[in-house]
C-alpha positions as CSV (number, residue, x, y, z in Angstrom):
1,M,36.7,135.6,138.9
2,S,33.2,136.4,137.5
3,L,29.6,135.1,137.5
4,Q,29.0,132.2,135.2
5,K,27.1,133.3,132.1
6,K,27.2,130.3,129.8
7,K,27.4,126.5,130.0
8,R,29.5,124.2,127.9
9,N,28.7,120.4,127.9
10,G,26.5,120.9,131.0
11,S,29.2,122.5,133.2
12,P,29.8,126.2,134.1
13,R,32.1,128.1,131.8
14,A,34.8,130.2,133.6
15,A,34.8,133.9,132.7
16,G,37.8,135.1,134.7
17,A,41.3,135.6,133.4
18,T,44.2,133.3,134.2
19,M,47.6,134.0,135.8
20,I,49.2,133.7,132.3
21,E,47.2,136.6,131.1
22,L,48.3,138.6,134.1
23,V,52.0,137.9,133.4
24,L,51.6,138.9,129.8
25,A,49.6,142.0,130.4
26,A,52.4,144.1,132.0
27,P,55.0,143.6,129.2
28,V,52.4,144.4,126.6
29,A,51.4,147.6,128.4
30,F,55.1,148.6,128.6
31,M,55.7,147.8,125.0
32,V,52.7,149.9,123.9
33,S,54.0,152.8,126.0
34,M,57.5,152.6,124.4
35,V,56.0,152.5,120.9
36,L,54.1,155.7,121.8
37,Y,57.2,157.4,123.3
38,F,59.4,156.9,120.3
39,G,56.6,157.1,117.7
40,L,55.5,160.5,118.8
41,G,58.9,162.0,118.2
42,P,58.0,163.6,114.8
43,V,54.8,165.1,116.2
44,W,55.9,166.4,119.6
45,V,59.5,167.3,119.6
46,S,59.4,168.1,123.3
47,E,60.5,165.2,125.4
48,A,58.3,166.4,128.2
49,Q,55.2,166.0,126.0
50,R,56.1,162.5,125.0
51,V,56.8,161.5,128.6
52,I,53.3,162.8,129.7
53,V,51.5,161.0,126.9
54,T,53.4,157.7,127.5
55,G,52.8,158.0,131.2
56,V,49.1,158.5,130.8
57,V,48.8,155.4,128.5
58,F,50.9,153.2,130.8
59,L,48.8,154.3,133.8
60,A,45.6,153.6,131.9
61,S,46.9,150.1,131.1
62,V,47.8,149.4,134.7
63,M,44.4,150.6,135.8
64,L,42.7,148.3,133.2
65,V,44.8,145.4,134.4
66,N,43.9,146.2,138.0
67,W,40.2,146.3,137.1
68,H,40.3,143.1,135.3
69,F,42.1,141.2,138.0
70,G,40.8,143.1,141.1
71,L,37.7,145.2,140.7
72,K,36.0,142.8,138.3
73,P,36.3,139.7,140.6
74,M,35.1,141.9,143.5
75,R,32.0,142.9,141.6
76,A,31.4,139.3,140.7
77,L,31.7,138.4,144.3
78,R,29.3,141.1,145.3
79,A,26.8,139.9,142.6
80,G,27.1,136.3,143.9
81,V,26.4,137.5,147.4
82,R,23.3,139.2,146.1
83,E,22.2,135.9,144.5
84,L,22.6,134.2,147.9
85,G,20.5,136.9,149.4
86,R,17.8,135.9,146.9
87,S,18.1,132.2,148.1
88,N,19.3,131.2,144.6
89,L,21.0,127.9,145.7
90,K,21.5,126.8,142.1
91,F,23.9,129.7,141.4
92,R,27.6,128.8,141.1
93,F,30.7,131.0,141.0
94,A,33.1,130.5,138.1
95,A,36.2,129.8,140.1
96,D,38.9,128.3,138.0
97,Q,41.6,130.7,139.1
98,D,44.3,129.8,141.6
99,D,44.4,133.2,143.3
100,E,42.5,134.2,146.5
101,F,39.3,135.0,144.5
102,G,39.4,131.5,143.0
103,Q,39.8,129.9,146.4
104,I,36.9,132.0,147.8
105,G,34.7,131.1,144.8
106,R,35.4,127.4,145.3
107,Q,34.5,127.6,149.0
108,F,31.3,129.4,148.2
109,N,30.4,126.7,145.6
110,R,30.9,123.9,148.2
111,L,28.7,125.8,150.6
112,L,26.0,126.3,148.0
113,E,26.1,122.6,147.1
114,A,25.7,121.7,150.8
115,L,22.8,124.1,151.2
116,E,21.1,122.8,148.1
117,K,21.4,119.2,149.4
118,A,20.1,120.2,152.8
119,E,17.1,122.0,151.2
120,K,16.2,118.8,149.3
121,E,16.5,116.7,152.4
122,T,14.3,119.2,154.3
123,D,11.7,119.0,151.6
124,R,11.8,115.2,151.7
125,L,11.4,115.1,155.5
126,R,8.6,117.7,155.3
127,E,6.7,115.3,153.0
128,V,7.3,112.4,155.4
129,V,6.1,114.4,158.4
130,Q,3.0,115.5,156.5
131,S,2.2,112.0,155.3
132,R,2.9,110.4,158.7
133,G,1.1,113.1,160.6
134,E,-2.1,112.5,158.7
135,A,-4.8,111.8,161.2
136,K,-7.4,109.2,160.3
137,S,-10.9,109.6,161.4
138,P,-12.8,106.7,162.8
139,V,-14.6,106.3,159.5
140,G,-11.2,106.3,157.7
141,T,-9.8,103.7,160.0
142,V,-12.8,101.4,159.4
143,E,-12.4,101.8,155.7
144,T,-8.7,101.0,156.0
145,V,-9.3,97.8,158.0
146,G,-12.0,96.7,155.5
147,A,-9.7,97.2,152.5
148,A,-6.9,95.3,154.4
149,V,-9.2,92.4,155.1
150,Q,-10.2,92.1,151.4
151,R,-6.5,92.0,150.5
152,F,-5.5,89.0,152.7
153,T,-8.6,86.9,152.7
154,G,-8.4,85.8,149.1
155,G,-7.2,82.2,149.6
156,M,-7.0,79.3,152.0
157,D,-3.2,79.1,152.1
158,L,-2.0,80.5,155.4
159,D,1.4,81.5,154.0
160,L,-0.4,83.7,151.4
161,V,-2.5,85.2,154.1
162,A,0.7,86.0,156.0
163,Q,2.3,87.6,153.0
164,S,-0.7,89.7,152.2
165,A,-1.0,90.8,155.9
166,V,2.6,91.9,155.9
167,H,2.1,94.2,153.0
168,S,-1.1,95.6,154.5
169,F,0.7,96.6,157.7
170,L,3.5,98.2,155.7
171,K,1.0,100.2,153.6
172,D,-1.6,101.1,156.1
173,L,0.7,102.0,159.0
174,R,3.5,103.4,156.8
175,A,5.9,101.0,158.8
176,D,9.5,100.5,157.7
177,R,9.4,96.8,158.6
178,C,6.9,94.2,159.4
179,L,7.0,90.6,160.8
180,I,4.3,88.0,161.1
181,V,4.5,84.4,162.4
182,V,1.7,82.0,161.7
183,C,1.1,78.6,163.3
184,H,0.0,75.8,160.9
185,E,-1.9,73.5,163.2
186,A,-2.5,70.7,160.7
187,T,1.1,70.3,159.6
188,N,3.0,71.2,162.8
189,V,4.8,74.1,161.0
190,L,5.5,77.6,162.0
191,S,6.0,80.0,159.1
192,L,7.6,83.4,159.3
193,E,7.2,86.3,156.8
194,A,9.3,89.5,157.4
195,V,9.7,92.4,155.0
196,G,11.7,95.6,155.4
197,Q,11.9,98.6,153.1
198,E,15.6,98.1,152.4
199,A,17.2,95.5,150.1
200,G,17.9,92.2,151.7
201,Q,15.4,92.5,154.5
202,K,12.9,90.0,153.2
203,I,12.7,86.8,155.2
204,S,10.4,83.8,154.5
205,E,10.9,80.5,156.3
206,R,9.0,77.5,157.6
207,I,10.1,75.3,160.5
208,S,8.6,72.0,161.7
209,T,8.1,71.9,165.5
210,A,7.1,69.2,167.9
211,A,4.9,71.6,169.9
212,F,3.5,75.0,169.0
213,P,4.2,77.9,171.3
214,K,1.1,78.6,173.3
215,S,1.8,82.2,174.0
216,E,4.0,85.2,173.0
217,Q,6.4,84.4,175.8
218,E,6.9,80.8,174.5
219,L,7.5,82.1,171.0
220,M,10.1,84.6,172.2
221,A,11.9,81.8,174.1
222,M,12.3,79.7,170.9
223,S,15.8,79.2,169.6
224,G,17.5,77.4,166.8
225,W,15.4,79.1,164.2
226,P,17.7,81.3,162.1
227,A,14.9,83.5,160.5
228,W,13.3,84.1,163.9
229,E,16.6,85.0,165.5
230,R,17.3,87.5,162.7
231,A,13.8,89.0,163.1
232,Q,14.2,89.3,166.9
233,R,17.2,91.6,166.3
234,W,14.8,94.1,164.8
235,G,13.0,94.2,168.1
236,A,16.2,94.8,170.0
237,D,17.3,97.7,167.8
238,P,17.4,100.8,169.9
239,F,16.7,103.0,166.9
240,L,13.3,101.4,166.1
241,D,9.9,102.0,167.6
242,V,7.9,98.8,167.8
243,L,4.2,97.9,167.9
244,S,3.7,94.1,168.6
245,E,0.9,91.9,169.6
246,P,0.1,88.2,169.7
247,V,-2.6,87.0,167.3
248,E,-5.2,85.2,169.4
249,A,-8.8,84.0,169.0
250,G,-10.9,82.4,171.7
251,G,-7.8,82.1,173.9
252,V,-5.9,80.2,171.2
253,F,-2.5,81.5,170.2
254,L,-2.5,81.7,166.3
255,G,0.6,83.8,165.6
256,Y,2.4,87.0,166.3
257,V,2.7,90.4,164.5
258,A,5.1,93.3,164.9
259,V,5.7,96.5,162.9
260,Y,8.7,98.8,163.2
261,R,9.5,102.4,162.4
262,E,12.4,104.7,163.1
263,K,12.1,106.3,166.5
264,R,12.2,109.8,165.2
265,W,8.9,108.9,163.6
266,K,7.3,107.2,166.5
267,F,3.9,105.5,166.1
268,S,1.1,107.8,167.2
269,E,-1.9,106.7,169.4
270,N,-4.0,106.6,166.2
271,D,-1.4,104.2,164.7
272,R,-1.7,102.0,167.7
273,Q,-5.5,101.8,167.5
274,L,-5.3,101.0,163.8
275,F,-2.6,98.4,164.5
276,E,-4.9,96.7,167.1
277,A,-7.8,96.7,164.7
278,L,-5.7,95.1,161.9
279,V,-4.4,92.5,164.3
280,S,-7.9,91.6,165.4
281,M,-8.9,91.2,161.8
282,V,-5.9,89.0,161.1
283,A,-6.9,86.8,164.1
284,V,-10.4,86.4,162.7
285,V,-9.0,85.5,159.3
286,L,-6.5,83.0,160.7
287,Q,-9.1,81.4,162.9
288,N,-11.5,80.9,159.9
289,Q,-8.6,79.5,157.9
290,R,-7.7,77.1,160.7
291,L,-11.3,75.9,160.9
292,Q,-11.4,75.4,157.1
293,E,-8.1,73.7,157.2
294,R,-9.4,71.3,159.9
295,S,-12.4,70.4,157.7
296,L,-10.0,69.6,154.8
297,T,-7.3,67.9,156.8
298,D,-7.3,64.5,158.3
299,G,-7.1,64.9,162.0
300,L,-5.1,61.6,162.6
301,T,-2.4,61.8,159.8
302,G,-2.3,65.5,159.0
303,V,-2.7,64.9,155.2
304,L,-5.6,66.2,153.2
305,T,-9.0,64.5,153.3
306,R,-10.8,62.7,150.5
307,R,-13.2,65.6,150.3
308,A,-10.3,67.9,149.5
309,M,-8.9,65.3,147.1
310,E,-12.0,65.4,144.9
311,E,-11.8,69.2,144.4
312,V,-8.0,69.2,143.9
313,V,-7.9,66.3,141.4
314,E,-10.7,67.9,139.4
315,Q,-8.7,71.2,139.2
316,E,-5.3,69.6,138.5
317,F,-6.7,67.3,135.8
318,A,-8.3,70.3,134.0
319,K,-4.9,72.2,134.2
320,A,-3.0,69.1,132.8
321,K,-5.4,68.8,129.9
322,M,-5.2,72.5,129.1
323,T,-1.3,72.7,129.3
324,G,-0.4,69.2,128.1
325,L,1.8,68.7,131.1
326,P,2.0,65.2,132.7
327,L,0.2,64.4,136.0
328,S,1.0,61.3,138.0
329,V,-1.0,59.4,140.6
330,L,0.5,57.1,143.3
331,M,-1.8,54.8,145.3
332,V,-0.2,53.8,148.6
333,D,-1.5,51.0,150.9
334,V,0.0,50.0,154.3
335,D,1.0,46.3,154.3
336,R,-0.5,44.0,156.9
337,F,-2.4,46.8,158.5
338,K,-5.3,44.6,159.6
339,E,-2.9,42.3,161.4
340,V,-1.4,45.3,163.3
341,N,-4.9,46.4,164.4
342,D,-5.9,42.8,165.4
343,Q,-2.7,41.9,167.2
344,L,-1.5,45.3,168.7
345,G,-4.7,47.3,168.9
346,H,-6.2,50.3,167.1
347,A,-3.9,52.8,169.1
348,A,-0.9,51.0,167.5
349,G,-2.6,51.1,164.1
350,D,-3.1,54.9,164.5
351,E,0.5,55.4,165.4
352,V,1.6,53.4,162.3
353,L,-0.6,55.6,160.1
354,R,0.8,58.8,161.6
355,R,4.4,57.7,161.1
356,I,3.8,56.6,157.5
357,A,1.9,59.8,156.6
358,K,4.8,61.8,157.9
359,G,7.1,59.8,155.8
360,L,4.9,60.3,152.7
361,K,4.8,64.1,153.2
362,G,8.6,64.2,153.5
363,C,9.0,62.5,150.0
364,V,6.9,64.9,148.0
365,R,7.4,68.6,147.0
366,A,5.4,71.5,148.3
367,A,3.6,71.7,145.0
368,D,2.4,68.1,145.2
369,Y,-0.5,66.7,147.3
370,A,-0.9,63.9,149.8
371,F,-4.5,62.6,150.7
372,R,-5.9,60.0,153.0
373,Y,-7.9,58.0,150.5
374,G,-9.6,55.8,153.1
375,G,-8.6,53.6,156.0
376,D,-4.9,52.6,155.5
377,E,-4.8,53.9,151.8
378,F,-3.2,57.1,150.7
379,L,-3.2,58.9,147.3
380,I,-0.3,61.1,146.1
381,L,-0.8,63.6,143.3
382,L,2.4,64.7,141.6
383,I,1.9,67.9,139.6
384,G,3.7,68.2,136.3
385,T,5.6,65.0,136.9
386,S,6.4,62.4,134.2
387,L,6.3,58.6,134.7
388,E,10.0,58.5,135.3
389,G,9.8,61.1,138.0
390,A,6.8,59.4,139.6
391,L,8.7,56.1,139.7
392,G,11.5,57.9,141.5
393,V,9.1,59.3,144.1
394,G,7.5,55.9,144.5
395,R,10.8,54.1,145.2
396,R,11.7,56.9,147.7
397,I,8.4,56.3,149.5
398,V,9.0,52.5,149.7
399,G,12.5,53.0,151.1
400,E,11.5,55.8,153.5
401,V,8.7,53.8,155.1
402,A,10.9,50.7,155.4
403,S,13.4,52.8,157.3
404,I,11.0,54.2,159.9
405,K,12.2,53.5,163.4
406,D,10.2,52.8,166.6
407,V,7.1,52.0,164.8
408,P,4.8,49.4,166.3
409,R,5.6,46.0,164.8
410,L,4.0,42.6,164.6
411,A,5.3,39.7,166.6
412,S,7.1,38.5,163.5
413,E,9.2,41.7,163.6
414,V,8.4,42.4,160.0
415,D,9.5,45.9,158.9
416,A,6.8,48.5,158.2
417,G,6.1,48.6,154.5
418,V,3.8,49.9,151.8
419,S,2.7,48.8,148.4
420,V,2.6,51.5,145.7
421,G,0.9,51.7,142.3
422,V,1.8,54.3,139.8
423,A,-0.2,55.7,136.8
424,C,0.6,58.8,134.7
425,F,-1.6,61.1,132.5
426,P,-1.7,60.9,129.5
427,I,0.4,57.7,129.1
428,H,-2.0,55.4,130.9
429,A,-5.3,57.2,130.7
430,T,-6.8,60.6,129.9
431,D,-9.7,60.3,132.3
432,K,-9.1,60.9,136.0
433,V,-11.3,58.1,137.3
434,E,-9.7,55.6,135.0
435,L,-6.2,56.8,135.9
436,M,-6.8,56.4,139.6
437,A,-8.4,53.0,139.0
438,L,-5.3,51.9,137.1
439,A,-3.0,53.1,139.9
440,D,-5.1,51.3,142.5
441,R,-5.0,48.1,140.4
442,A,-1.2,48.3,140.2
443,M,-1.0,48.8,144.0
444,Y,-3.0,45.7,144.7
445,E,-0.8,43.7,142.4
446,A,2.2,44.9,144.4
447,K,0.5,43.7,147.6
448,R,-0.2,40.3,146.0
449,E,3.5,40.0,145.2
450,G,4.3,40.4,148.9
451,G,4.2,44.1,149.5
452,G,6.9,46.6,150.2
453,R,7.3,47.3,146.5
454,L,6.3,49.5,143.6
455,K,4.4,48.6,140.5
456,V,3.5,50.7,137.4
457,A,0.1,50.4,135.8
458,V,-0.4,48.7,132.5
459,A,-0.5,51.3,129.8
460,E,-3.4,51.7,127.4
461,K,-1.0,52.5,124.6
462,P,1.0,49.6,123.2
463,G,4.7,49.5,123.5
464,L,5.1,50.6,127.1
465,E,6.4,47.8,129.3
466,R,5.7,47.4,132.9
467,Q,8.4,48.6,135.3
468,D,9.0,47.5,138.9
């Protein structure tokens, strides 16, 4: 065995002899000695002289073999120990022999590999300790909170606020996992965003609920929500340290936040203070978003208001003209709504509107919009949807409303119904006002024909026939 000196193809080259060399060395030494014994006959006649010379040569050969297979590996072993004394963990013995020295070399190599791996892990943990042990001054904490607020106050969508807040908690608190639940007051929806550092730990889900939880205790008692039950298992993990707090403003429960870290890196008191500051800012943001949402959401039906419609229609029309993608408008009017109010009262009329609005929202995608246009009239904006697709949505709306159960009905027991008019950009018009007017005209034609049906607007371009 010997120290490695060279490398071939990226792996150490063995410098020690093999057992085959050892087997061949003794016969060769003997043959050399015999050649000397008989070859020296003409020089030294004395047999004693020949025996002495031959014996010396044979002894020297034996000593050479012993050095090569004994002393040389011992020296290599001592040199390797010296390298260990110098903390050279990258050093390796060349140990391709099958003798005791080879076995010792392989054991040393395994030990060196384990020590090198442990050294790397120690360096990594040292970096983690240093990073997680960094103390933030009060000024630094304020700056962190300010930067976090800027990250998750960019838009009015509460789901986007939740996603941005999750990543802020992960970054600013160096947490391993984070969970946030947000209550969407206007749409009776709870949304959950949860992110972990490991693959497969991202959870994003929305659930409709009849009544929002009013406190952290009510939220914890919820069941039948798969994403929430998965997230709750994080809190029950004995190996995780948890910081959690309800998000509240003015005594109103707005959501819930929790961050998790391995218990060997427990949250410090400074982490706890920063967490509370961030949760307070989340509460402020969610409260402002809720107030803004109320101003743009119809309180009775839960769909967007006409004020919101004007802004959205302007934006979506500009996008459609720029991209060349279609944009469809559906005008929806409740049939015989005045009779419902006159015969059953306004409370019954409000209930009819609520049920129908819920049915409308269930028929459109998340990317589409439903607005209360006025009174008993609604407008549906279908993004990137062709006339054929819009007709499919319109038929679905007519059928969905007709199938609503337990809705207040007139004495004639007539089923609840709606009349729907459809117009599509750019087939029917290229101006938003004209397109909405064409859809409205088609809707009134459907009402004149008895209601409970769908009519398509008359196209400006020739060759397109009306479809029912």
